[in-house]
C-alpha positions as CSV (number, residue, x, y, z in Angstrom):
1,M,142.8,40.8,132.9
2,S,146.3,41.6,131.7
3,S,149.2,42.2,134.1
4,K,149.6,45.6,132.6
5,T,146.1,46.6,133.6
6,D,146.7,45.2,137.1
7,I,149.9,47.2,137.4
8,R,148.1,50.4,136.4
9,R,145.5,49.7,139.2
10,L,148.3,49.1,141.6
11,A,150.1,52.3,140.7
12,H,146.8,54.2,141.2
13,S,146.4,52.7,144.6
14,L,150.0,53.4,145.7
15,L,149.6,57.1,144.8
16,G,146.4,57.5,146.8
17,G,148.1,58.5,150.0
18,S,151.3,59.9,151.5
19,W,154.6,58.8,150.0
20,D,156.6,57.4,152.8
21,R,157.9,53.9,153.6
22,E,155.3,52.9,156.1
23,A,152.3,54.3,154.1
24,V,153.6,52.7,150.8
25,L,154.1,49.3,152.4
26,N,150.6,49.5,154.0
27,R,148.9,50.2,150.6
28,L,151.1,47.7,148.8
29,S,150.1,44.9,151.2
30,R,146.4,45.8,151.2
31,S,146.2,46.0,147.4
32,L,148.2,42.9,146.6
33,G,147.3,40.7,149.6
34,D,149.5,37.6,149.5
35,T,150.5,37.9,145.9
36,L,154.1,38.9,146.7
37,P,156.1,36.9,149.2
38,D,158.0,40.0,150.4
39,P,156.2,43.4,149.7
40,K,158.8,45.1,152.0
41,Q,161.4,44.5,149.3
42,L,159.3,46.1,146.6
43,A,158.5,49.1,148.9
44,A,162.2,49.6,149.6
45,R,163.0,49.6,145.9
46,L,160.2,52.1,145.2
47,L,161.5,54.5,147.9
48,F,165.1,54.1,146.8
49,H,164.3,54.7,143.1
50,F,162.0,57.7,143.7
51,D,162.4,60.7,145.9
52,E,161.1,59.8,149.4
53,R,159.7,63.3,149.8
54,L,158.1,63.5,146.3
55,P,155.8,60.9,144.8
56,P,156.3,60.1,141.1
57,S,153.7,60.6,138.4
58,E,151.3,57.7,137.7
59,S,153.0,57.1,134.3
60,Q,156.5,57.0,136.0
61,L,155.3,54.6,138.7
62,T,153.6,52.4,136.1
63,A,156.7,52.2,134.0
64,F,158.8,51.3,137.0
65,L,156.4,48.6,138.2
66,L,156.2,47.1,134.7
67,G,160.0,46.7,134.9
68,E,159.7,44.6,138.1
69,K,159.9,41.1,136.7
70,P,158.9,39.2,139.9
71,L,155.8,41.4,140.3
72,R,154.8,41.0,136.6
73,Q,155.2,37.2,136.8
74,A,153.2,37.0,140.0
75,L,150.3,39.0,138.5
76,E,150.3,36.8,135.3
77,N,149.7,33.7,137.4
78,L,146.7,35.2,139.2
79,D,143.1,34.7,138.2
80,G,140.7,37.7,137.8
81,K,139.3,37.3,141.4
82,S,142.8,37.8,142.9
83,A,143.7,40.9,140.9
84,P,145.1,43.9,142.9
85,Q,142.4,45.9,144.6
86,I,141.9,49.6,143.9
87,L,142.2,51.4,147.2
88,L,139.8,54.3,147.8
89,D,141.4,55.8,150.9
90,P,140.5,59.5,151.5
91,P,143.4,61.8,150.6
92,V,145.5,63.1,153.5
93,M,148.1,65.9,153.8
94,G,151.6,64.6,153.7
95,P,154.3,65.7,156.2
96,L,156.1,68.9,155.6
97,P,159.9,68.8,155.1
98,E,161.8,69.0,158.4
99,N,163.0,72.6,157.8
100,M,159.3,73.7,157.2
101,T,157.4,72.1,160.0
102,T,156.7,75.4,161.7
103,L,155.3,77.1,158.6
104,P,151.6,78.0,159.0
105,L,150.4,76.6,155.7
106,P,146.7,76.0,155.1
107,R,145.6,72.3,155.5
108,L,144.0,71.4,152.2
109,A,143.5,67.6,152.0
110,T,140.7,67.5,149.4
111,W,139.4,69.5,146.5
112,R,136.5,70.4,148.8
113,D,138.9,71.9,151.3
114,L,140.5,74.0,148.6
115,Q,137.1,75.1,147.3
116,Q,136.0,76.3,150.7
117,W,139.3,78.0,151.4
118,L,139.0,80.0,148.2
119,G,135.3,80.6,148.6
120,L,134.3,79.0,145.3
121,L,131.4,77.0,144.0
122,D,131.9,73.4,142.7
123,S,131.8,74.4,139.1
124,E,133.9,77.5,139.6
125,L,136.9,75.6,141.0
126,A,137.1,73.4,137.9
127,W,136.5,76.4,135.6
128,F,139.2,78.6,137.0
129,A,141.8,75.7,137.4
130,D,141.2,74.6,133.8
131,I,143.2,71.4,134.2
132,E,142.4,70.3,130.6
133,G,143.6,73.6,129.1
134,R,140.3,74.5,127.5
135,Q,141.0,78.2,127.8
136,G,143.3,77.8,124.8
137,K,140.3,77.3,122.6
138,V,138.2,80.2,123.8
139,V,137.3,82.8,121.2
140,E,135.0,85.0,123.2
141,P,136.9,87.5,125.4
142,K,134.1,87.5,128.1
143,L,134.7,83.8,128.7
144,H,138.5,84.1,129.0
145,H,140.3,84.4,132.3
146,Y,143.1,86.7,131.0
147,R,143.7,89.9,129.1
148,Y,146.8,90.2,126.8
149,R,149.1,93.2,126.5
150,W,152.1,93.4,124.2
151,I,155.0,95.6,125.2
152,A,157.7,96.7,122.9
153,K,161.2,95.8,124.1
154,S,164.4,97.9,123.4
155,S,165.7,95.0,121.3
156,G,162.8,95.5,118.9
157,S,160.9,92.3,119.9
158,T,157.7,92.3,122.0
159,R,157.0,91.0,125.5
160,L,153.6,89.3,126.3
161,I,151.9,90.3,129.6
162,E,149.1,88.0,130.6
163,I,146.9,89.8,133.1
164,P,144.3,87.7,135.0
165,K,140.8,89.2,135.4
166,S,139.7,90.4,138.8
167,R,138.1,87.2,140.1
168,L,141.0,85.0,139.2
169,K,143.5,87.6,140.4
170,A,141.8,87.6,143.8
171,I,142.2,83.8,143.9
172,Q,145.8,84.0,143.0
173,R,146.5,86.7,145.6
174,R,145.0,84.4,148.3
175,I,147.3,81.6,147.2
176,L,150.2,84.1,147.2
177,N,149.6,85.7,150.5
178,D,148.5,82.7,152.6
179,L,150.6,80.0,151.0
180,L,153.5,81.0,148.7
181,H,154.7,84.0,150.7
182,R,155.1,81.7,153.8
183,I,157.7,79.6,152.1
184,P,161.2,81.2,152.0
185,P,163.0,80.9,148.6
186,H,166.7,80.3,148.3
187,A,168.9,82.9,150.1
188,C,170.6,83.9,146.8
189,A,167.2,84.9,145.2
190,H,166.6,88.6,145.7
191,G,163.8,89.3,143.2
192,F,160.1,89.4,144.1
193,R,160.4,88.7,147.8
194,R,160.0,90.7,151.0
195,H,162.9,92.6,152.6
196,R,165.0,92.1,149.4
197,S,165.6,94.5,146.6
198,C,168.0,95.5,143.8
199,L,170.3,96.9,146.4
200,T,170.6,93.6,148.3
201,Y,171.0,91.8,145.0
202,V,174.1,93.9,144.0
203,A,175.5,94.3,147.6
204,P,177.8,91.2,147.5
205,H,179.3,92.4,144.2
206,V,180.1,96.0,145.1
207,A,183.8,97.0,144.5
208,K,184.7,93.6,143.2
209,A,187.6,93.2,140.7
210,V,185.5,91.3,138.1
211,V,181.7,91.0,137.7
212,L,180.1,88.4,135.4
213,R,176.4,88.9,134.5
214,M,174.3,86.3,132.8
215,D,170.6,86.1,131.8
216,L,168.1,83.3,131.9
217,K,166.0,83.1,128.7
218,D,162.2,83.3,129.0
219,F,162.4,82.7,132.8
220,F,158.7,82.4,133.6
221,H,157.7,80.4,130.6
222,S,160.6,78.0,131.1
223,V,159.4,76.7,134.4
224,P,158.0,73.2,133.7
225,T,154.4,72.7,134.7
226,P,155.1,69.3,136.3
227,R,157.6,71.0,138.6
228,I,154.9,73.4,139.8
229,T,152.7,70.4,140.7
230,A,155.7,68.8,142.4
231,L,156.3,72.0,144.4
232,F,152.8,71.8,145.9
233,Q,153.1,68.0,146.5
234,Y,156.5,68.7,148.3
235,L,154.6,70.9,150.7
236,G,152.4,68.0,151.6
237,Y,149.3,68.6,149.4
238,P,147.8,65.5,147.8
239,R,148.2,65.0,144.1
240,G,144.7,66.1,143.2
241,V,144.9,69.3,145.3
242,A,148.4,70.0,143.9
243,R,147.1,69.8,140.3
244,L,144.3,72.2,141.1
245,L,146.7,74.7,142.7
246,Q,149.0,74.4,139.7
247,G,146.0,74.9,137.4
248,L,144.9,78.1,139.2
249,C,148.4,79.6,138.8
250,T,149.1,78.6,135.2
251,H,147.5,79.5,131.9
252,T,146.9,78.3,128.4
253,L,147.1,81.1,125.8
254,S,144.2,81.5,123.3
255,P,145.8,82.2,119.8
256,S,142.4,83.7,118.7
257,L,142.6,86.4,121.4
258,A,146.4,87.0,121.4
259,G,146.5,89.3,118.5
260,A,148.9,89.8,115.6
261,P,152.2,89.9,117.6
262,Y,151.6,86.3,118.6
263,Q,152.0,85.1,115.0
264,A,155.4,86.8,114.8
265,L,156.8,84.7,117.6
266,C,159.0,81.7,116.9
267,W,157.4,78.3,116.6
268,N,158.9,77.1,119.9
269,M,157.5,80.0,121.8
270,R,154.1,79.7,120.3
271,K,153.9,76.0,121.2
272,R,155.0,76.8,124.7
273,L,152.4,79.4,125.2
274,Q,149.6,77.1,123.9
275,H,150.4,74.7,126.8
276,K,150.1,75.4,130.5
277,H,152.7,77.9,131.6
278,L,153.5,80.5,134.2
279,P,151.9,83.7,132.9
280,Q,154.0,86.8,133.2
281,G,151.5,89.2,134.8
282,A,149.9,86.9,137.4
283,P,150.7,87.7,141.0
284,T,151.7,84.2,141.8
285,S,154.2,83.7,139.0
286,P,157.3,85.4,140.5
287,A,157.0,83.5,143.8
288,I,156.5,80.1,142.1
289,A,159.4,80.8,139.7
290,N,161.7,81.6,142.6
291,L,160.7,78.4,144.5
292,C,161.0,76.2,141.4
293,A,164.5,77.6,140.8
294,W,165.6,76.4,144.3
295,R,167.8,73.6,142.8
296,L,169.2,75.9,140.2
297,D,170.2,78.4,142.9
298,C,171.7,75.6,145.1
299,R,173.9,74.3,142.3
300,L,175.0,77.7,141.1
301,Q,175.9,78.8,144.6
302,G,177.8,75.6,145.1
303,A,179.7,76.2,141.8
304,A,180.4,79.8,143.0
305,E,181.7,78.7,146.4
306,R,183.9,76.1,144.7
307,F,185.8,78.9,142.9
308,G,185.7,81.5,145.7
309,L,183.0,83.6,144.0
310,D,179.8,85.4,145.2
311,Y,176.5,84.6,143.5
312,T,173.1,86.2,143.6
313,R,170.0,86.1,141.3
314,Y,167.3,88.7,140.7
315,A,164.5,87.0,138.7
316,D,166.3,86.0,135.5
317,D,169.5,87.9,136.1
318,L,172.5,85.9,137.4
319,A,175.5,87.7,138.9
320,F,178.9,86.3,139.8
321,S,181.8,88.3,141.2
322,G,185.3,87.7,142.5
323,S,189.0,88.5,142.1
324,T,190.9,89.0,138.9
325,G,191.1,85.3,138.5
326,L,187.5,85.3,137.3
327,T,188.6,86.8,134.0
328,R,190.5,83.6,133.2
329,L,187.8,81.4,134.7
330,A,184.9,83.1,132.9
331,P,184.8,80.9,129.7
332,F,184.7,77.7,131.8
333,L,182.2,79.1,134.3
334,Q,179.8,80.3,131.5
335,G,179.8,76.7,130.1
336,L,179.2,75.2,133.5
337,V,176.4,77.6,134.3
338,G,174.8,76.9,130.9
339,A,175.0,73.2,131.5
340,I,173.4,73.5,135.0
341,A,170.7,75.7,133.7
342,L,169.8,73.3,130.9
343,D,169.8,70.4,133.4
344,E,167.3,72.3,135.5
345,G,165.0,73.1,132.5
346,F,166.3,76.7,131.8
347,S,168.6,78.2,129.2
348,I,171.0,81.0,129.1
349,N,170.6,84.0,126.8
350,H,174.3,84.3,125.8
351,R,173.7,87.6,124.0
352,K,173.2,89.3,127.4
353,T,176.3,87.8,129.0
354,R,178.7,90.6,130.2
355,L,182.1,90.4,131.9
356,N,183.4,93.7,133.4
357,T,186.5,94.6,135.4
358,Q,186.8,97.7,137.6
359,A,188.4,99.5,134.7
360,Q,184.9,99.4,133.0
361,C,181.4,100.3,134.1
362,Q,180.2,97.4,136.3
363,R,176.4,97.5,136.2
364,L,173.7,95.2,137.5
365,A,169.9,95.8,137.5
366,G,170.6,99.4,136.3
367,I,172.9,100.1,139.3
368,V,176.6,101.0,138.9
369,L,178.7,99.2,141.5
370,N,182.3,99.9,140.8
371,E,182.9,101.6,144.2
372,K,179.4,101.8,145.8
373,P,175.8,101.5,144.6
374,N,175.1,104.4,142.3
375,P,172.6,105.4,139.6
376,P,174.1,105.6,136.1
377,R,175.7,109.0,135.4
378,R,173.8,109.5,132.2
379,E,170.4,109.0,133.9
380,Y,171.3,111.3,136.8
381,D,172.5,114.1,134.4
382,R,169.3,113.7,132.3
383,L,167.0,114.0,135.3
384,K,169.0,117.0,136.6
385,A,168.7,118.8,133.2
386,T,165.0,118.0,133.2
387,L,164.5,119.7,136.6
388,Y,166.5,122.7,135.5
389,N,164.3,123.1,132.4
390,C,161.2,122.7,134.6
391,I,162.5,125.7,136.6
392,R,163.2,127.8,133.6
393,F,160.4,127.0,131.2
394,G,157.8,125.3,133.4
395,P,157.1,121.6,134.0
396,D,154.6,121.3,131.1
397,S,157.4,122.0,128.6
398,Q,159.2,118.8,129.7
399,N,156.3,116.4,129.8
400,R,157.0,115.2,126.3
401,E,155.7,111.7,126.9
402,G,152.3,113.0,128.1
403,H,152.2,111.7,131.7
404,G,148.9,112.2,133.3
405,D,150.5,113.2,136.6
406,Y,153.9,114.6,135.7
407,K,154.5,115.9,139.2
408,S,154.2,112.4,140.7
409,H,156.3,110.9,137.9
410,L,159.2,113.3,138.6
411,A,158.9,112.7,142.3
412,G,159.2,108.9,141.8
413,R,162.3,109.3,139.7
414,I,163.9,111.6,142.3
415,A,163.0,109.1,145.1
416,N,164.7,106.3,143.2
417,M,167.9,108.3,142.8
418,A,167.8,109.2,146.5
419,W,167.4,105.6,147.4
420,L,170.6,104.6,145.5
421,N,172.6,107.7,146.4
422,P,171.2,110.0,149.2
423,R,173.7,112.7,148.5
424,K,172.7,113.1,144.8
425,G,169.1,112.7,145.9
426,E,169.4,115.8,148.1
427,R,170.7,117.9,145.2
428,L,167.8,116.8,143.0
429,K,165.2,117.6,145.8
430,A,166.7,121.1,146.1
431,L,166.0,121.7,142.4
432,W,162.5,120.1,142.8
433,E,161.5,122.6,145.4
434,R,162.3,125.5,143.1
435,I,159.8,124.3,140.4
436,E,156.6,126.4,140.2
437,W,153.8,123.9,139.6
438,P,150.5,125.1,138.0
439,E,147.5,125.2,140.3
């Protein structure tokens, strides 16, 4: 048997348990026996080369072991009976990071544990996880896990919303509520998390001399699938369970069911959607994207602190603010942020980059923040005029978009204005009370 085959067997055995120095040395010694004079040295190099908290993929580990000349030579001198043994140890949960040891995460050491936790049959777990991406070849809508909806954007392009069907959505909500929501994302991330909102996102930038806004391109679709698997492995889940959790939260688009707008997409986007990706529309996608952007947030926050700036992120919107010196610093900072984003697997949509001083309208997430958080003046005036017209001509005359429950629609818009500016909200509520609604 060739040394390359032996090394593949060894790599498979090394990844069959937790990835720490003691466990790796134990499996290395049991698999190789007396083949190597000093297995401690190889174990030390493995833990030095790869992250001690996160095991490598099998291909990465195999490539590293093939580059270990002493190991390769020792295996070439062996006969077939002394080849490395394949260890079949039962998978175990790895330790949580030190800052997460108190988190009440579910213990899922095997695929059977995951199946029972989700209340699925044997065949259902494999079907919903779709590790091999077979959903991309489905042509019958009844056999597909998702429904597709295309939404027109103000720029003229379209946005794809991938909506999981009820059974898969219930599975994803279980993963979201009992696992993902228990892991705090970076403090600078304000989107899609409890006790955070647009107001907390813009709060550090209110009344600042200069505000720089940048945008991440295709945020959800840019999250690499291996990083999602690595996220679950980082939380202590064995590789097999981590891959199944990743499969349950990602999707492979079926071109046959996507409709005509799919063909109008650029080649890169079509290829990205045909592989496993975070679907925009699944309940788990925002939380996973936030957690996978942890390193991005850490590096951008470090860059902001280096130059005395404030930094926050709301989904794909990045915001930096500071003194007037940010005006001169902006070209360099934009390049730095772009380089960091590329290094983390994301990219910047430079067309949406905006730099505004206090002499201009500073706006983030639809909120004006020159002096204090405020709704845009044009939107306030338009809603105020609509309420006046409802008083004069009746609410039906203003329902030009055909809302089924126009009363609730207007009440929601007023509540949003009152949330941003209570004083303006009181004025709008006074007009609302004067409207005569039909019985």
